[in-house]
C-alpha positions in Angstrom: 1.9 -38.5 24.9 3.0 -42.0 23.7 6.1 -42.8 21.8 4.0 -43.5 18.7 3.0 -39.8 18.6 6.5 -38.7 19.3 7.7 -40.7 16.3 4.9 -39.4 14.2 5.8 -35.8 15.0 9.5 -36.4 14.3 8.3 -37.3 10.9 6.4 -34.0 10.7 9.7 -32.1 11.2 11.1 -33.8 8.1 9.2 -31.6 5.6 10.1 -32.6 2.1 10.8 -30.2 -0.8 10.1 -31.3 -4.4 9.6 -29.2 -7.5 8.9 -25.9 -5.7 6.3 -27.6 -3.4 6.5 -27.8 0.4 5.0 -30.8 2.1 3.4 -29.5 5.4 1.0 -31.2 7.7 -1.9 -29.7 9.5 -5.6 -29.9 10.4 -8.6 -27.6 10.2 -10.9 -27.3 13.2 -14.4 -26.5 12.0 -17.7 -26.1 13.7 -21.3 -26.9 12.8 -22.2 -23.3 13.8 -20.9 -20.3 15.8 -21.0 -21.1 19.5 -20.5 -24.8 19.2 -17.1 -24.6 21.1 -14.8 -24.5 18.1 -12.7 -21.6 19.4 -12.3 -23.0 22.9 -11.4 -26.5 21.6 -9.0 -25.1 18.9 -7.2 -23.2 21.6 -7.0 -26.3 23.8 -5.6 -28.4 21.0 -3.0 -25.7 20.3 -2.1 -25.6 24.0 -1.9 -29.4 24.3 0.2 -29.9 21.2 2.5 -26.9 22.0 3.7 -28.6 25.1 6.1 -30.7 22.9 5.8 -29.5 19.3 6.1 -26.3 17.2 2.5 -25.5 16.4 1.7 -22.8 13.7 -1.7 -21.3 14.4 -4.1 -19.9 11.8 -7.5 -18.3 11.8 -10.0 -18.5 8.9 -11.6 -15.1 8.2 -11.1 -11.5 9.3 -10.8 -12.1 13.0 -8.4 -10.1 15.2 -9.2 -11.5 18.6 -8.9 -15.3 18.3 -5.4 -14.9 16.7 -4.3 -12.9 19.8 -5.0 -16.0 21.9 -3.4 -18.3 19.4 -0.3 -16.3 19.5 -0.1 -16.2 23.3 -0.6 -20.0 23.4 1.7 -21.1 20.6 4.3 -18.4 21.0 4.2 -17.9 17.3 2.1 -15.3 15.4 -1.3 -16.5 14.3 -2.0 -15.7 10.7 -5.4 -15.1 9.1 -6.4 -17.1 6.0 -9.2 -15.4 4.0 -9.8 -16.5 0.4 -11.8 -13.3 -0.3 -9.4 -10.7 0.9 -6.2 -12.6 0.1 -7.3 -14.8 -2.8 -6.6 -18.5 -3.1 -2.9 -18.0 -4.0 -2.4 -15.6 -1.1 -3.8 -18.2 1.3 -1.5 -20.8 0.0 1.5 -18.6 0.1 0.8 -17.5 3.7 0.3 -21.1 4.8 3.6 -22.1 3.1 5.5 -19.2 4.5 4.5 -19.5 8.2 4.3 -23.4 8.3 7.8 -23.9 6.9 9.5 -24.5 10.2 6.5 -25.9 12.2 5.9 -29.4 13.2 2.1 -29.1 12.6 -0.3 -26.4 11.8 -3.7 -25.9 13.4 -6.3 -23.8 11.5 -9.3 -22.6 13.5 -12.3 -22.2 11.2 -15.0 -19.4 11.2 -18.7 -19.7 11.9 -20.3 -22.9 10.5 -18.0 -24.9 8.3 -19.8 -24.0 5.0 -20.7 -20.4 5.9 -19.1 -18.1 3.4 -19.8 -14.9 1.5 -23.6 -14.7 0.8 -24.5 -18.1 -0.6 -21.0 -19.0 -1.9 -18.2 -21.0 -0.4 -15.7 -18.1 -0.6 -14.1 -17.2 2.7 -15.6 -20.2 4.4 -13.7 -22.8 6.5 -14.6 -25.5 3.9 -13.1 -23.3 1.1 -9.8 -22.9 3.0 -9.6 -26.6 3.8 -10.1 -27.5 0.1 -7.6 -24.8 -1.0 -4.9 -26.3 1.4 -6.0 -29.9 1.0 -6.2 -30.3 4.8 -8.3 -32.7 6.8 -11.1 -31.3 8.9 -11.9 -32.1 12.5 -15.6 -31.1 13.1 -16.7 -29.8 16.5 -20.3 -30.8 17.2 -22.1 -29.4 20.3 -24.3 -32.4 21.3 -26.1 -30.8 24.2 -29.7 -32.0 24.2 -29.0 -34.5 21.4 -28.3 -38.2 21.1 -28.8 -40.1 17.9 -29.7 -37.0 16.0 -26.1 -35.9 16.2 -25.3 -38.7 13.7 -27.7 -37.3 11.2 -26.2 -33.9 11.6 -22.6 -35.2 11.1 -23.7 -37.3 8.1 -25.0 -34.1 6.5 -21.8 -32.3 7.0 -19.7 -35.1 5.7 -21.8 -35.6 2.5 -22.6 -32.0 1.7 -19.4 -31.4 -0.2 -17.4 -34.6 -0.7 -14.3 -32.6 -1.6 -14.0 -31.5 2.0 -12.2 -34.3 4.0 -14.0 -34.5 7.3 -11.6 -36.9 9.0 -13.0 -36.9 12.5 -15.4 -35.4 15.0 -15.0 -34.0 18.5 -18.2 -34.0 20.6 -18.6 -31.0 22.9 -21.0 -30.5 25.7 -21.3 -34.1 26.7 -23.4 -34.5 29.9 -22.3 -38.0 31.1 -20.7 -41.3 30.0 -24.1 -42.6 28.9 -24.8 -39.5 26.9 -21.5 -40.0 25.2 -22.3 -43.6 24.3 -25.7 -42.5 22.9 -24.1 -40.0 20.6 -20.8 -41.7 19.8 -22.1 -45.2 18.7 -24.4 -43.9 15.9 -21.7 -41.7 14.5 -19.1 -44.4 14.5 -21.6 -46.7 12.8 -21.4 -44.3 9.9 -17.6 -45.0 9.7 -16.7 -41.6 11.1 -14.1 -41.3 13.8 -15.0 -39.7 17.1 -11.7 -38.2 18.4 -13.0 -37.0 21.7 -16.0 -36.3 23.9 -15.6 -33.1 25.9 -17.8 -32.2 28.9 -19.3 -28.8 29.2 -17.1 -26.7 31.6 -18.8 -23.4 32.5 -15.6 -21.8 33.9 -14.0 -21.9 30.4 -16.6 -19.5 28.9 -14.6 -16.4 27.8 -15.9 -12.9 28.4 -16.9 -10.8 25.4 -17.7 -7.3 24.4 -19.2 -5.7 21.3 -16.4 -6.7 18.9 -16.0 -10.2 20.2 -14.1 -11.9 23.0 -11.5 -10.2 25.2 -8.0 -9.9 23.7 -5.3 -12.3 24.9 -3.4 -9.5 26.8 -6.5 -9.0 29.1 -5.8 -12.4 30.7 -9.3 -13.9 30.5 -8.3 -17.4 29.4 -7.1 -20.3 31.6 -4.7 -22.0 29.2 -3.7 -24.7 31.6 -7.2 -25.7 32.2 -7.8 -25.9 28.4 -4.7 -28.0 27.9 -5.7 -30.4 30.6 -9.2 -30.7 29.3 -8.0 -31.7 25.8 -5.3 -34.1 27.1 -8.0 -35.9 29.1 -10.8 -36.1 26.7 -9.4 -36.0 23.2 -7.4 -38.7 21.5 -4.3 -36.7 20.4 -2.6 -39.8 19.0 -5.4 -40.3 16.5 -5.7 -36.6 15.7 -2.0 -36.4 14.9 -2.2 -39.4 12.6 -5.1 -37.8 10.7 -3.1 -34.7 10.0 -1.8 -35.0 6.5 0.2 -33.1 4.0 -0.8 -29.9 2.2 1.3 -29.5 -0.9 1.5 -25.8 -1.4 3.8 -23.7 -3.6 6.9 -22.3 -1.8 6.7 -18.5 -1.5 9.1 -16.6 -3.7 11.8 -14.8 -1.7 11.9 -11.1 -2.3 15.4 -10.3 -3.3 14.7 -6.6 -4.2 16.7 -4.1 -2.3 14.5 -1.5 -0.7 15.4 1.9 0.7 14.0 1.4 4.2 11.5 3.8 5.6 10.5 4.1 9.3 6.9 3.3 9.7 5.3 3.9 13.1 2.6 1.4 14.1 0.3 2.3 17.0 0.1 -0.7 19.3 -1.5 -1.0 22.7 -4.8 -1.8 24.4 -6.6 0.9 22.3 -5.0 -0.1 18.9 -4.5 -3.9 18.6 -6.3 -5.0 15.5 -3.6 -5.9 12.9 -3.2 -8.8 10.4 0.2 -10.2 11.1 0.8 -11.1 7.4 0.1 -7.5 6.4 2.7 -6.2 8.8 5.2 -8.7 7.4 4.3 -7.6 3.9 5.0 -4.0 4.9 8.4 -5.1 6.2 9.2 -7.0 3.0 8.2 -3.8 1.0 10.8 -1.7 2.8 9.2 -0.6 6.1 11.2 -0.8 9.3 8.3 -1.0 11.9 8.5 0.9 15.1 5.6 0.0 17.5 4.5 2.9 19.8 1.7 3.4 22.3 -0.6 6.5 22.1 -1.9 5.5 25.5 1.6 6.0 27.0 2.2 9.2 25.2 5.0 7.8 23.0 6.2 9.9 20.0 8.3 7.8 17.6 10.8 9.1 15.1 9.2 7.9 11.9 8.4 8.8 8.3 4.8 7.5 8.3 2.1 6.1 10.6 -0.3 3.1 10.5 -3.0 3.3 13.2 -5.1 0.1 13.2 -8.4 -0.8 14.8 -9.1 -1.7 18.4 -10.9 -0.1 21.3 -10.2 3.7 21.4 -13.7 4.2 22.9 -12.6 2.3 26.0 -9.6 4.6 26.4 -11.0 7.9 25.1 -10.1 9.9 28.2 -6.5 8.8 28.2 -6.1 9.4 24.4 -7.6 12.9 24.7 -4.9 13.9 27.2 -2.0 11.9 25.5 0.9 13.9 24.1 0.7 11.5 21.1 -2.7 12.9 20.1 -1.5 16.5 19.7 1.7 15.3 18.0 -0.2 13.3 15.4 -2.2 16.5 14.5 1.1 18.4 14.0 2.8 15.8 11.8 -0.4 15.3 9.8 -0.5 19.0 9.0 3.2 18.8 8.2 2.3 16.2 5.5 3.4 12.9 7.1 1.6 10.0 5.4 -0.9 8.4 7.9 -3.1 5.4 7.3 -5.9 4.6 9.7 -8.4 1.7 9.9 -11.7 1.7 11.9 -10.3 2.5 15.4 -7.6 4.5 13.7 -10.3 6.5 11.8 -12.1 7.2 15.1 -8.9 8.5 16.7 -8.0 10.7 13.7 -11.4 12.4 13.8 -12.1 15.6 15.7 -14.2 14.1 18.4 -15.3 10.7 19.8 -18.7 10.6 21.5 -20.4 7.8 23.6 -23.6 8.7 25.3 -23.2 12.1 27.0 -19.4 11.8 27.1 -17.4 13.5 24.3 -13.6 13.5 24.0 -11.3 15.5 21.7 -9.3 13.2 19.4 -6.4 14.0 17.0 -8.5 16.5 14.9 -6.9 15.5 11.6 -10.1 14.6 9.8 -13.2 16.8 9.6 -15.6 14.4 11.3 -17.0 13.2 14.6 -17.5 9.5 15.5 -20.4 8.5 17.8 -20.6 5.0 19.4 -23.8 3.1 18.9 -25.5 0.3 20.9 -26.2 -1.8 17.8 -24.0 -3.2 15.1 -23.8 -0.7 12.2 -21.9 -2.8 9.7 -20.6 -6.4 9.2 -19.6 -7.3 5.7 -16.9 -8.0 3.2 -16.3 -5.0 0.9 -14.6 -4.1 -2.3 -13.4 -0.5 -2.7 -12.6 1.4 -5.9 -10.2 4.4 -5.3 -11.8 7.4 -6.8 -9.8 10.2 -5.1 -6.1 10.7 -5.1 -4.5 10.1 -1.7 -1.0 9.3 -0.3 -1.8 5.7 0.7 -3.9 3.8 -1.8 -4.0 3.8 -5.5 -5.4 0.4 -6.5 -8.7 -1.3 -5.7 -8.8 -3.2 -2.4 -10.8 -6.0 -0.7 -11.5 -5.7 3.0 -13.9 -6.2 5.8 -16.1 -3.8 7.8 -17.2 -4.4 11.4 -18.2 -1.5 13.8 -20.6 -0.2 16.4 -20.3 3.5 15.5 -21.1 6.1 12.9 -18.8 8.8 11.6 -20.4 12.1 10.6 -18.4 14.3 8.3 -18.4 18.1 7.8 -19.7 19.3 4.4 -16.1 19.8 3.1 -15.0 16.2 3.8 -13.4 14.2 1.0 -13.9 10.5 0.6 -11.6 8.2 -1.4 -13.4 4.9 -1.8 -16.6 3.9 -3.6 -17.7 0.7 -2.0 -19.3 -2.5 -3.3 -20.9 -4.1 -0.3 -20.6 -2.7 3.2 -21.8 0.7 4.6 -18.6 2.8 4.8 -18.8 6.3 6.2 -21.7 7.6 4.2 -23.6 6.9 1.1 -21.6 3.8 0.2 -18.4 5.8 0.4 -15.4 5.3 2.7 -11.9 6.6 3.2 -11.7 10.1 4.6 -8.7 12.1 3.1 -7.1 15.2 4.6 -3.5 16.3 4.0 -1.6 13.0 3.4 -3.9 11.1 5.8 -6.3 8.4 4.7 -8.6 6.6 7.2 -11.6 4.3 6.7 -13.8 1.8 8.4 -12.5 -0.9 6.0 -9.9 -3.3 7.3 -7.6 -4.8 4.7 -5.6 -8.1 5.0 -3.4 -7.2 2.1 -2.7 -4.3 -0.3 0.0 -3.0 -2.6 2.0 -0.7 -0.3 4.2 0.8 -3.1 2.4 4.1 -3.1 2.3 4.4 0.7 6.1 3.6 0.9 6.9 6.1 -1.8 4.9 8.8 0.0 6.8 8.1 3.2 10.1 8.3 1.3 9.2 11.7 -0.1 8.2 12.9 3.4 11.5 11.6 4.8 13.5 13.5 2.1 11.8 16.8 2.9 
């Protein structure tokens, strides 16, 4: 990149601090709709910029998979920004915390730019862009379009004037003449076209029922992505468009905590975690120990957190893992255990898919059966109606699964849901011993009760 860009990014490093505000520059990459190439181009931009600069990646919404690719590309943890689950202040605080030592931040949007909860803007890319006062780069797939693309872009620019659509990247360009037919009408509207990227079939990423493959599965050619962006996108102009987001500096937690040892299941079967939630647990007194049920690891800990993932793809290995029987033993002994979605499936008695059935931990009186269709995809609010060792206060979360969990008659459920499906009858959160597991994923919650339960277990 040219010296002009280098000087510009030197300026990005000089983040100013005034009156409790931090001045941090970034861009939001939005799309006209799902499937327009937003994810591929976002990753390409991250890869191209990371060659010389410290890029802090973010993902709008409750996604676990795209952030795994961001993290691998930028060598910095990607952080989810969700105005429903985290609230406006939570989004601003997370952005300030993780962007503090970055040169530039790149926020990948979700779905179409204005798609939020129901008919509202909440949890949409546009809402996050407004909350952070960041410029938007709009990705438009122009396949089978020419002048009509200008009408589409004009609509996105004018729909909500409070969203700063600073430029457009054209995706799926068929030829130089096709680019001219699309570019000229858009630029006649006074809107910058930052790049025109041809369709490259080899860059399509494989997917499964919960989305794309995770980064550790090695399905993405990062070098090809980087080269594509460097050849077809004007990075000089894009960097100049990135402007400041004045957000409040996060308060430092000076409280001294009695640390507890919290085991976090982490491997190919359990890999769905929000980075900011793990950091929040650390700040609340948890010393995190990552362990792999697939490798039969048994950590010395005072509590467990088993996140979502793909236990159904590894059911045979989990059935025969020493970790599985150990979890049953420590659960019966009263160790606090929190499970989400895949963690719920693992903590049940059995996991079935077709004619195959595998014994799981046997902590919860239920069996999970995989389905061929999506059973739930929604934001949820949960009221805690049954005492448990993990949650005391209402939570906001997200539900997304291709399975059903059938409970025995004596099963106890802790949550009454608003929105979502849950385990049965609008209820979620199975409770047994000091274990709580649900289909609901949460991006943040008050861990005070969970930490105290772990401390009591450690003392006994």
